[in-house]
N, C-alpha and C positions, 0 to 999 in steps of 0.2 A: 378831154377824155371822159367818157360816160361811166356809169356804174354798171358792172356785170355781177350777176348772182350765180352762186353755185350751191347745190345741195349735196350733202355727203351723209350717207348712213353708215354706221359702224356698230359692231357688237362690243359691248362693254361687259366683260366678265366680272361679276361681283365677288364671289367667293367660290373656290373649287371645293365643293363639299357635297357628299352624298347624304341624302336624308331618308331615313326609314319611315315607313308609314306610321300611323297613329298607334298608340299602345293598345293592348287588349282591354276591353271594358265590359264589365258585368252589369248591364242595365238594359232597359227596354228601348232607349233612344239617347242619342247625344248629337251635339252640334257645336262646332268651334269656328269662330269668326274673328277676323281682324277688324276691330271697331274703327279704325282709322280709314280703311279703304272698303270695307264691306266684303272683302274677299273671304269666301267660305273655305276653310282649311281642312275640315273633316266633318263627316256626317254619317249617321246611321239611324235609319227610320226617322228622319228628321221631321217628316210631315204627318206622322201617324198621330192621331188624336188620342191624348192620354190625360188622366187627372194630374193636376199639378199642385194640389194641396195649397199650402200657404204662400207659395210664389204668387198666387192671385193677389195678395195684398199689395204688390207693386202697383197693379192697376188701381186698386181701391185708393191708395194714397195719392197716386198721380191724378186721378179724377177729382178727388176731394181738394187737392191743393190748387187745382185750376179754378176752383169755384169759391173757396173760403180762405180767409187769412189765418195764419198760424196762431195769432193772438185771440182769435174768436173763441168764446166760451161755448162749450157744449154741455147740455144737461142730459146725462145718461138716463135712457129710458129703461123700462123693465125687460124689454126684449134683448137689449145689450147685456144687462147684468145676468140674464138666464143662459147665456152661451157658455158652453163648457170647454173642456180641454185646455189649451194654453190660454191663460187670461191674466189680467191684472186685478181681477176681482172688483170690478166696477160695481158701485151700489146705485140702485135706482134713485134718481134725483140728484145724484152727485154732480157737481160742477167741475169741469175739467177742460183745459184748453185743447184746441185742434192740434197744436204742436206737440203736446204730451201724448195725445192719442196716436199721432203719427209716429213718434218715437217708439211707443209701446207695439204698434203694429209691425214695425220694421225690425226692431231689435229683439224684443221678446216674442214676436210673432203672435201677439195677443188677439184672439178672436173677438173678444168683447170690445176692444178698441176699434177694430175694423168695422164691427156692426154699428157702434156708436157713431163713427164718421159717416157711415152710409145713411143712417136714420137722420142725422143732422143735415146733411147736404140734400137728402131726398125729402126733407120737411115731413119726416115721419114715415115716409113710404120707401122702405128699403128696395122694393121691386123697381120703383122709379130710378133709384140710384143705379141698380144693376143694369137697367136699359142704358144709362149713361156709359157704364163700363163697356157694354157691347158696342155702342156707337163709337167709342174711342178706339176699340179694337179695329173696327172697320177703317177708321181714318189712318191708323198706323199700318194698315195692310196685313193684319193677323188673320190669315185666311182660314186657319184651322181652329180658331178660338171661339168658345162660347161660354159665357159666365152665367151662373145661376144664383150664386151667393157671393157676398163681399169678403168672406173669410177663407173660403177654399175648402171648407169641410166636404167630406164626400156626399155627393148628390148626383143623380143621373143627369147626363148631358153638360156637366160642368167640365170642360176639356180645353186643352190647348196642345201645342206640339213643341218640340225642342227648338225648332226654327223660330216659331212665334214668340216663345219665352225669351229667346235671345234678343229679338227685335223690341220686345217690351222692356227688357232690362236696359238696352241701349237708349231707348226713349226716356225711361225714368231717370237715367244717370244724367240727362241733360238738365234735369231740375236740381237747382242748388241745394234746396232743402233735403231732398232725398239723398243726393250725393254726400252731403255732410253727415248723414246718419248711418248709412249702410255699412260703414267701416268701423262703427263703434262696437267694442266687445261688451261694454257695460254702459249704463246711463241711469240717472236718477230723475224721477218726475214727481209730480204733485203727490202728496200723501206720503212722501218719504219712500215711494216704491222704487226698488232697485231692480233694474232690468238687466238680463243677461242674454247674450246672443246664442242662437243655435248653430251659428256658423263656425265650425271647428277649425277652418282653414285661416281665419283671421288671427294674426299673430304668429302663425306657424309657416304660412307660405309667403315668401318674400314678394312684396309688391301688390298683395291682394288688397283690393279697395271695395269689395262688396261681392254679390249684392243681396241674394235672398235664398233661404232654404225652405223646404217644404216636406211634410211627412204626414201621410195618413195610410190606413190599411190598404186602400185602393191605389193610391199614388206611389206607394213605396217611399224610399228615401231619395229625395230630389233636391237639385240646387242649380241655380245659375250663378256664375262667379265672374268677376272682372279682375284682371291683373295687369299692372303696368309693365310694359316692355320698354325697350329703348326707342322712344318716339312714337309709340302707339299703345293702345289698350286692347288686350285680348279677352274675348268673351267665350266662356264655355258653359254649355247647359247639359246637365245629365238628369234624365228622368228614369225613375223606376228601378233604383238600385235595391238589392235585397236587404242590406243592412246599412247602418250609419257609417260603420267603419269602411265598408266596401265603397260606399259613395265617396268618402274623403280620399281614399287611396286612388281611385280611378280618376276623380276630378283633378287631383293634384298632378297625376301623370299626364292627363290631357293638357293641362296648363304648361307644365314643364316642356312637354314635346312642342306645343304650339309656339311658345316663346323662343325655343332653340332654332326655329326655322328662320329667324330674322337676325340681322346684324346691321349696325349703322354703317353707311357707306357715303363717301363724298361723291354724290352723283354729279355735281358741278364743282369744279375746282378753280378758284380765282387766280391761282398761280400758274395755270396752264395756258399755253397759246393754242387756241382752237383752230385759227385760220390766219392767213396773211393776205393783205390786199395790196396790189401794186398801185403806186401813186405816180409813176413815170419820172422823167428827168433824171434817170440814173439813181434816184433815191432808193434807199433800202425799203422793202415793203413794210407796211404797218401791221403790227401783230394785233390780232383781235382776241380780247380776253373777256371773261365773264365779270359782271359787276360785283359778285360775291359768291363765296362757296355755299353750297346747299348740301346738308346731310339729311339723308332719309334712311328709315329702316327698310331694308330690301331682303327678299328671300335669298337664303344662301344656296339654294338649289336651283336657281334660275339665272339666266343671263339677261342683263338689261340691254336695250338697243338705243343708240344715240344718233340723233339726226341734227346736222348742222346746216343752216342756211345762211350764207354769208357773202359779202361782196368780195369779188376777186380783184376788182380795179375800181378806184374811186378818183374823183376830181379833187384837186387842191383848191383851197387849204382844207386840211383835216384837223379838227379839234380833238384834243385829248378827252376821252369819254364819249365821243361821238358814236351813236348807235349805227352799226354796220352789219348786223346780223343777229342770229338767235341760235341757241342750242337747246334742244329738247331731249329729254331722256324718258323712255317708255319701258314699262313692264308689260310685254304682250301689246295689247291695244290701249292699256291704261297709261296716261301721262303721269309720270312720277314727279317731274320737276322741269322747269324751263327758266332760261336766263337770257337777257339781252347780251350780245357780244358788242363790245365797244373798242374803239382805238385805244391802244395802250399809250400812245404818245401823239403829240401834235406835229404836224408837218406844214410849214408855211409855203405859200406860193413863191416860187423863185422870182427874183427881180428881172427887170428887162434885159440886163447884160447877161445874167445866167441863162435865161431862156434863149436868147439869141445865140450864145455859145453852144448850147445843147442842140439847137436846130442845125447849126452849121456842122457840128460834128456828125449828127445823124445824116445830113445830106452828103458829106464827104464819104462816110462809111458806105452809103448806098451806091455812090458812084464808082468807088473802088473797093469792092469787097475783099 
């Protein structure tokens, strides 16, 4: 008996739930994305070029950490110490580690720290460092981004977009050093400096793990945030809110709404029989089962599609655990999960006497139906 294959497609309803659209937002642009799949959940003016203020420092730190070690010592120059607004009051000639400057730039959003990093990596040429920032933007596919300064203070043509900021944040969060800092509410660095975050959602929004705020007169109140869902990280960027309180309210609402769209689902179930394969000789068919259960976060407002390709008949002997098919689960065109289908039990080849008896019964049956 040879092997025959069959393909079966079926709809797998995840959760019966209607989902409303995104909450109202008072801002110039926003973008919400599932960081695990890249699925864009909501957007408004997502590709409009806008000032992004201190969110810029995500790129500054990312570029710096690709080129220097956190233990490397930086000598602050006069240009860094002269930068105003949010600072750690660096003094010209002060020695400070790259690691401390990174913390200051990300937690306190210190402009002088960002400038000192840029000058150090650029060997005194901040413009050379900015060119590195723009080169990295091209590598990351940030199509609407152009940097002019490492600190994000208002200057003409220093722009990005809600989409690009989200991509930048996702890239930055791949860096272990950045990831370990952006969820800090406070930190202490050299000189006994106590840093305090501008991220008001840290500690108040469950599961928030970063990443960066920004504010200038031109940029308004802006922020890119990341929050852990069940099996994924949700990213939300909001640019150009009129007030700090409005930014916090709207960003929290976007995060809550985005997280509510997903629920953990056993898309593959090891206890389920997905198919049966005939083995002949009047034996019971062999059940085909998955090797393990797989749980994924799935949209509650969509239906998953299941495709099973499995043997309908196989030759003996069959080993327990022998691969005889595969199950795949799709969300639209995107593969959510897949698993081999294997024999749930072994079936041995019958002996000579049993085979002869079976053939005799079959011949008799055919002669006298």
